[in-house]
C-alpha positions as CSV (number, residue, x, y, z in Angstrom):
1,M,46.0,-32.4,32.5
2,G,42.7,-34.2,32.8
3,L,41.7,-32.1,35.7
4,L,42.5,-28.9,33.7
5,V,40.2,-30.0,30.9
6,L,37.5,-30.9,33.3
7,R,37.7,-27.6,35.2
8,L,37.8,-25.4,32.0
9,G,36.0,-27.6,29.5
10,V,32.8,-28.4,31.4
11,P,32.0,-24.8,32.3
12,L,32.8,-23.7,28.8
13,V,30.4,-26.3,27.3
14,I,27.7,-25.5,29.7
15,T,28.1,-21.7,28.9
16,L,27.9,-22.4,25.1
17,L,24.8,-24.6,25.6
18,I,23.0,-22.0,27.7
19,S,24.0,-19.3,25.1
20,A,22.6,-21.3,22.2
21,W,19.3,-21.9,24.2
22,L,19.0,-18.2,25.0
23,M,19.6,-17.2,21.4
24,K,16.8,-19.6,20.3
25,L,14.5,-18.2,23.0
26,D,15.3,-14.6,21.9
27,Q,14.5,-15.5,18.3
28,K,11.2,-17.0,19.4
29,W,10.2,-13.9,21.3
30,H,11.3,-11.7,18.4
31,D,9.2,-13.7,16.0
32,A,6.2,-13.5,18.3
33,E,6.5,-9.7,18.7
34,I,6.7,-9.3,14.9
35,A,3.6,-11.4,14.5
36,R,1.9,-9.3,17.2
37,Q,2.8,-6.1,15.5
38,T,1.7,-7.1,12.1
39,R,-1.6,-8.5,13.2
40,V,-4.5,-6.4,11.9
41,L,-7.5,-5.9,14.1
42,P,-10.9,-6.2,12.4
43,T,-12.4,-2.9,11.6
44,H,-16.1,-3.9,11.7
45,D,-16.7,-1.6,8.7
46,A,-15.7,1.4,10.8
47,P,-15.3,4.7,8.9
48,H,-11.8,5.7,8.0
49,C,-10.2,8.6,9.8
50,W,-9.7,10.7,6.7
51,E,-13.4,10.4,6.0
52,V,-14.3,11.5,9.5
53,M,-11.7,14.3,9.6
54,G,-12.5,15.4,6.0
55,C,-8.9,15.4,4.9
56,D,-8.2,16.5,1.3
57,P,-6.5,14.0,-1.0
58,T,-3.2,15.8,-1.1
59,K,-2.9,15.9,2.7
60,R,-4.1,12.3,3.0
61,D,-1.5,11.0,0.5
62,I,1.4,12.2,2.7
63,C,-0.2,11.0,5.9
64,P,1.8,8.1,7.4
65,V,-1.4,6.7,8.9
66,Y,-3.1,6.6,5.5
67,R,-0.1,4.7,4.1
68,M,-0.6,2.0,6.8
69,R,-4.0,0.9,5.5
70,P,-5.8,-1.4,6.3
71,L,-4.9,-0.8,9.9
72,P,-7.4,1.4,11.8
73,C,-5.9,4.9,12.1
74,W,-5.6,4.8,15.9
75,Q,-3.8,1.5,15.7
76,A,-1.4,2.9,13.1
77,R,-0.7,5.9,15.3
78,Q,-0.1,3.6,18.2
79,R,2.5,1.7,16.2
80,L,4.2,4.9,15.0
81,N,4.2,6.6,18.4
82,G,4.1,3.7,20.9
83,R,0.8,4.8,22.4
84,V,-2.8,5.6,21.5
85,Q,-3.1,9.4,21.0
86,E,-5.3,11.3,23.3
87,Q,-7.2,12.8,20.3
88,C,-8.2,9.2,19.3
89,M,-10.0,8.6,22.5
90,N,-12.9,10.9,21.5
91,C,-12.9,10.0,17.8
92,L,-15.7,8.0,16.2
93,V,-13.3,5.7,14.5
94,F,-11.6,4.6,17.8
95,Q,-14.9,4.3,19.6
96,T,-16.5,2.1,17.0
97,A,-13.5,-0.2,16.8
């Protein structure tokens, strides 16, 4: 009986300890990613994209990028789409950031 407990119990305890450690590590990485995603880069008084593009207020109010202020527009688009848009590369707002 003692050998059975040793052969089953020890691997089970080790597995549970490793699982708990991995869950803590995953939570730490998750928290770090959330902190990275919510970090706002300084804008250095750059113009806003709706000013550069000349968007009218009705179009601007429904724009998801406008709703993500104070993020720079290119950074908001990156968070929405997962990458910086090609149109942002030549934009004054992106180049002055």
